[in-house]
Structures are given as C-alpha cells and as structure tokens.
C-alpha positions as CSV (number, residue, x, y, z in Angstrom):
1,M,-3.3,-2.6,21.8
2,S,0.1,-1.8,20.6
3,H,1.2,-2.3,17.0
4,T,4.8,-2.9,15.8
5,K,5.8,-1.2,12.6
6,L,6.8,-3.8,10.0
7,S,10.1,-3.8,8.2
8,T,10.2,-2.5,4.6
9,E,10.6,-6.1,3.4
10,Q,7.7,-7.4,5.5
11,A,5.5,-4.5,4.4
12,A,6.4,-5.0,0.7
13,S,5.5,-8.7,1.0
14,H,2.1,-7.9,2.5
15,V,1.4,-5.3,-0.2
16,K,2.4,-7.6,-3.1
17,A,0.2,-10.4,-1.7
18,E,-2.8,-8.0,-1.8
19,W,-2.0,-6.3,-5.1
20,S,0.1,-8.7,-7.3
21,D,0.1,-6.4,-10.4
22,L,2.2,-3.8,-8.6
23,T,6.0,-3.9,-9.3
24,D,8.6,-3.9,-6.6
25,E,9.4,-0.3,-7.5
26,D,5.7,0.6,-7.1
27,V,5.6,-0.9,-3.7
28,H,8.9,0.5,-2.3
29,H,8.2,3.9,-3.7
30,G,4.6,3.8,-2.6
31,L,5.5,3.0,1.0
32,R,7.3,6.3,1.1
33,H,4.7,8.3,-0.8
34,R,1.0,7.5,-0.2
35,E,-0.3,9.6,-3.1
36,T,2.1,8.0,-5.6
37,F,1.1,4.6,-4.3
38,L,-2.6,5.4,-4.9
39,D,-1.8,6.6,-8.4
40,R,0.1,3.4,-9.2
41,L,-2.6,1.2,-7.7
42,C,-5.2,2.9,-9.9
43,H,-3.1,2.5,-13.0
44,R,-2.0,-1.2,-12.4
45,H,-5.3,-2.4,-11.2
46,H,-7.6,-0.2,-13.3
47,L,-9.3,1.4,-10.3
48,G,-10.8,4.8,-9.8
49,M,-9.2,6.9,-7.1
50,D,-12.1,6.4,-4.7
51,E,-11.9,2.6,-5.0
52,A,-8.1,2.7,-4.6
53,E,-8.4,4.8,-1.5
54,D,-11.1,2.5,-0.1
55,Q,-9.0,-0.6,-0.8
56,L,-5.9,1.0,0.8
57,K,-7.9,2.0,3.9
58,A,-9.2,-1.5,4.3
59,F,-5.7,-2.9,3.8
60,E,-4.3,-0.6,6.5
61,K,-7.1,-1.6,8.9
62,K,-6.2,-5.3,8.4
63,N,-2.4,-4.5,8.7
64,P,-2.0,-1.9,11.4
65,G,1.8,-2.3,11.6
66,L,2.0,-1.2,7.9
67,V,2.5,2.6,7.5
68,F,2.2,4.5,4.3
69,E,3.9,7.8,4.6
70,R,1.5,10.7,4.0
71,Y,3.4,13.4,2.1
C-alpha cells in the first residue's frame, strides 16, 4: 500500500482536529520538529511524555500520510 504525503495545510488540519488546544504555531513548528511537538502536546493537553508519545504514535498510525520530522 502506498501513502501520499499530506500538504502542510492538510496535515495541520488533521492535527488540530485531534488536539484542538494546540495553537497554529504549535502545529506548524511541531510538524518540523517532533520533539518540540511532543513538548507542546504535553503542555497544552496536560499529558506526561509517555502518554503524548503514545497518542502521537496512534495518530501517525491512523494518518500514514502525515510525517513528523524526527530531528
């Protein structure tokens, strides 16, 4: 099965639908920096790092065309 990478706007829309407390800045910066995204997800949604990582992994599995950069 092939997966098409989503545009930044499409990806941001999917992320905001999942985690509505994130700001646009959180989302756009987070798509470029996975660790920063996890930090902001923890902060905005009051999650521990393990829970944030689990949620992000589940989200990525549901949205295979969405790529969070791993730097």
